[in-house]
N, C-alpha and C positions, 0 to 999 in steps of 0.2 A: 669588865673594855667598858668603854667609856660610852655614850652612843652617842656622839658627833662620828664618834669611829664606829662602833657597831653599820651606821649610818655610808661612810665613806666604802665602806669591805661589803655591803651589798649590791650601790652603787657600781664598787667594781666589777663583780661579781655578774653583774648586768651586762654590762659593758660588755666582760668576756664572754657569757652569753653569745651577747647578741652580734660582736667579731665573730666568732666558732659559726653562729648561722647563715655567714654571707660567708668562708673560710668552703663553709661545706654545701655552700647556692653554686659560690665561685664552681665545688667539683666537678655541681654534679651537671651543669651546663655543659661547659667544657668537654664536659662526654659525652652529654648528648648525642653529637653529630655521630659516635661509636656506637651507637647502642639502639639509631636506627631501623626504620627497618627498609631492607636492599629494594633496591629495582632495577629490576633485568631491566635493561637496554639491546635492543638490538641497532645489529647496525643496517644504514640503509641500501640495499640490495641496489649494484652496480648499476646503472643503465645500458646497453646494449647500446651502438650508431644508429641512426637512422639515416636515412638519406626522401624529402619528395619531390617531383620532380613535377613541372604539369609536361602531362604531358602531349606533345606535341599533336593536330589533327590535319591531315592536308596538308603537310609540308608540303614545302614548296622551294627551290635551291633556290641561287639569284639567280645562275641564267639556266636556260637548258643543259640537258643532261647532265651539267653534277650534282655532285654527291647531292644526300637525305642523311637531316637525322631522324631516323623513326619512332625511336625511346629511349630511356634510362632504363636499367632494369640494376638493382644488389646485388652485394652478397657478404658475407659475412668473413672477416679474414679468422684466425689460426687463432685459436685458447692459446693465448701466453702459463703456464704452468701445470706442472705435472702433478701434484697431490691435492689439492683441492681441484675445484670450478673457478673457472673462472672464465672471465665478460668479455668479451674479444674488444681487442680497440681499436682494434682495423679496419674500416670499412671499405668495396671494388665497387665503384661505381662505372656498369658491366654500358657502354654506347651504341648503339647496337642503330646499323648503317649501311646507305646503297651508294652503289660510287657508279651511276651505270657505263664510265668512259673505263674503270676497270682503274682509275689514275690518284686515287686519297694520299696523303701523305701526310694527313699535320692532325691531328684534337687541339684543340685550340680555347679554355679556356681562358676566362674573366673571372676577378670578384666584384661581386657586385655591393655586395652587405655584411659584413661581419659581426662580433657578440665577441670577438677575439683580439685581442692588442698582437698576438703574437703568432698568426693565425700563416703561411708560407702557402702559397699556391707550386707551383712546375708551372706555368704554361699552354707549358707548348709538346706535344707526346705523338711522337713519330709511327705512323701509322706504316707496319709492313709485312700487309695480305693483301696475299698473292692473288693476282686485278681479277680470275676467273669466281674469287670465293667473291671482294668486292664488289662483284652484280649479280652474286646470287643474293645477296647481304651477311653480315659481315659485325663481330662486336671486334671496339674500341676498350681495353683498360686502365682505371686509374686507378689503384690507390690512396686510400687520406688516409692519417692516423692520429687519434683522436686525442690521447694520452688523460694523462687526469684532473686537466677543463673542462670545466659545464661551457660553453659557445656552439655558438652555430653558420655559419656562413655561409654565404646565398651565391650562386657563381653564374656562368650562364656559360652557353659547349655548343663551339662548333665543327665540324670537317669542312676540311678547304681540298682543295683539286691539285696534281700540278702542274695545272692553264689557271691555277689562281681563283677556279670557281668556288662563295661558299654554299654551305651547307647552311636552309635553318637550322637560327638560334634555340635550347632547349637551359630555359629556368631554371634549375634544382637547387636543394636548398641542403648542407649537410647538420645531423642535430650533432651533439658529441658530450655526449653524458646530460643528458635531459637538459640541453642548451637548444 
């Protein structure tokens, strides 16, 4: 074999080794993520809805003898899901009021501010509580469902009686899914 041919043969072998190393490297690096150590992913725990409220101090009605909104408390709605524990998505504000004349007829709520694009609020809820209970102090409830979105909604509520008297307003904020 002539010298020139031997040199060309060595160059061809070197190129083949060089190409083969690229192929091997490409295979190794493309399989790298498949052989990487596994990382345990823990899903974020859902956050139960909450309400913050500016509780009234010395509430005053619009007129003497009118209703008074005394406080707001809250309870969580039922959990959905039988096999695994679920975070409740419903929150039930409880509006504690006194109507000295026993004739409160309406709980009215206004939306003040929200971070949601689709929050809907029923502004009026009828009060169907016997007059004697209203005179001693009663509770009207209004449930809200959070869904999957993270948001807050600030509302203002008052009680109205059949004579058109309004209670004091109470401001409260619903926090859904950490919003």
